C-alpha positions as a Markdown table, in Angstrom:
| # | Residue | x | y | z |
|---|---|---|---|---|
| 1 | Met | 87.8 | 69.7 | 12.2 |
| 2 | Leu | 88.6 | 73.3 | 11.4 |
| 3 | Gly | 90.1 | 74.1 | 8.0 |
| 4 | Ile | 93.3 | 75.0 | 9.9 |
| 5 | Lys | 93.8 | 71.8 | 11.0 |
| 6 | Tyr | 92.7 | 70.5 | 7.8 |
| 7 | Tyr | 95.3 | 72.3 | 5.6 |
| 8 | Arg | 97.9 | 71.5 | 8.1 |
| 9 | Leu | 97.3 | 67.6 | 7.5 |
| 10 | Ile | 96.7 | 68.0 | 3.8 |
| 11 | Glu | 100.6 | 69.5 | 3.7 |
| 12 | Asn | 101.9 | 67.1 | 6.1 |
| 13 | Arg | 103.1 | 69.6 | 8.5 |
| 14 | Thr | 103.0 | 69.3 | 12.5 |
| 15 | Gln | 101.5 | 71.7 | 14.9 |
| 16 | Glu | 105.2 | 72.3 | 16.3 |
| 17 | Asp | 106.2 | 73.2 | 12.6 |
| 18 | Met | 103.3 | 75.4 | 11.5 |
| 19 | Ala | 104.1 | 77.6 | 15.1 |
| 20 | Ala | 107.4 | 77.5 | 14.0 |
| 21 | Val | 106.5 | 79.0 | 10.6 |
| 22 | Leu | 104.0 | 82.0 | 12.4 |
| 23 | Gly | 106.8 | 82.5 | 15.2 |
| 24 | Ile | 104.8 | 81.6 | 17.9 |
| 25 | Gly | 104.7 | 78.9 | 20.7 |
| 26 | Ala | 103.2 | 75.5 | 20.1 |
| 27 | Pro | 100.4 | 75.8 | 22.8 |
| 28 | Leu | 99.2 | 79.2 | 21.0 |
| 29 | Tyr | 99.0 | 77.2 | 17.7 |
| 30 | Ile | 97.1 | 74.5 | 19.2 |
| 31 | Ser | 94.6 | 76.9 | 20.7 |
| 32 | Leu | 94.2 | 78.4 | 17.6 |
| 33 | Glu | 93.4 | 74.9 | 15.9 |
| 34 | Lys | 91.1 | 74.4 | 18.6 |
| 35 | Asp | 89.2 | 77.7 | 17.9 |
| 36 | Lys | 89.9 | 78.9 | 21.3 |
| 37 | Asp | 90.4 | 82.8 | 21.9 |
| 38 | Thr | 94.0 | 83.6 | 20.8 |
| 39 | Pro | 96.1 | 86.8 | 21.2 |
| 40 | His | 96.2 | 88.3 | 17.3 |
| 41 | Lys | 94.2 | 85.6 | 16.3 |
| 42 | Ala | 93.1 | 87.6 | 13.3 |
| 43 | Ser | 96.6 | 88.5 | 12.1 |
| 44 | Leu | 97.6 | 84.8 | 12.6 |
| 45 | Tyr | 94.5 | 83.8 | 10.2 |
| 46 | Ile | 95.5 | 86.0 | 7.6 |
| 47 | Asp | 99.5 | 84.5 | 8.1 |
| 48 | Leu | 97.8 | 81.1 | 7.7 |
| 49 | Ser | 95.8 | 82.0 | 4.6 |
| 50 | Arg | 98.6 | 83.2 | 3.0 |
| 51 | Ile | 100.7 | 80.0 | 3.9 |
| 52 | Phe | 98.1 | 77.7 | 2.7 |
| 53 | Gly | 96.9 | 79.6 | -0.4 |
| 54 | Val | 93.0 | 79.5 | 0.7 |
| 55 | Ser | 90.7 | 82.1 | 2.0 |
| 56 | Ile | 89.9 | 82.9 | 5.7 |
| 57 | Asp | 86.6 | 81.6 | 5.2 |
| 58 | Asp | 88.3 | 78.0 | 4.3 |
| 59 | Leu | 90.4 | 78.3 | 7.2 |
| 60 | Ile | 87.3 | 78.7 | 9.8 |
| 61 | Arg | 85.0 | 76.1 | 7.9 |
| 62 | Glu | 84.4 | 73.0 | 9.2 |
| 63 | Tyr | 85.3 | 69.9 | 7.5 |
| 64 | Pro | 84.2 | 66.4 | 8.3 |
| 65 | Asp | 86.9 | 64.2 | 9.4 |
| 66 | Glu | 86.1 | 61.3 | 6.7 |
| 67 | Ile | 87.2 | 64.1 | 4.1 |
| 68 | Leu | 90.7 | 63.6 | 5.3 |
| 69 | Ala | 90.7 | 59.9 | 4.8 |
| 70 | Ser | 91.1 | 60.2 | 0.7 |
| 71 | Lys | 93.3 | 63.1 | 0.9 |
| 72 | His | 95.6 | 62.3 | 3.7 |
| 73 | Asn | 97.2 | 59.9 | 1.4 |
| 74 | Ala | 97.5 | 62.1 | -1.4 |
| 75 | Lys | 101.4 | 63.7 | -2.1 |
| 76 | Pro | 101.4 | 67.2 | -0.7 |
| 77 | Lys | 101.1 | 70.1 | -3.3 |
| 78 | Gln | 104.5 | 70.3 | -5.4 |
| 79 | His | 104.8 | 73.9 | -6.8 |
| 80 | Lys | 105.8 | 73.9 | -10.3 |
| 81 | Pro | 108.0 | 76.5 | -11.7 |
| 82 | Val | 105.9 | 78.7 | -14.0 |
| 83 | Asn | 107.2 | 78.9 | -17.7 |
| 84 | Cys | 107.6 | 82.6 | -18.7 |
| 85 | Ile | 108.8 | 82.5 | -22.3 |
| 86 | Gly | 107.4 | 85.0 | -24.5 |
| 87 | Val | 107.0 | 85.1 | -28.0 |
| 88 | Tyr | 107.7 | 88.4 | -30.2 |
| 89 | Met | 106.9 | 88.9 | -33.7 |
């Protein structure tokens, strides 16, 4: 499976959800996930890399289906707030 699908499943998101986040229709997102030629493919890859916090190389890389079995049951990433306490002397 392509990295686009891999990272979507890791984040526990649906194809329809991702299409809405990108502001495109679900059929277009599904075509993108299947690596078919789609309009604005490059800009959508850039948007997805920002959403998932990974490189475009990670999005287009092939991942074995088995890798998901161990990670799919994992909890989605939770973003912890950064503690910004400064010490002044």
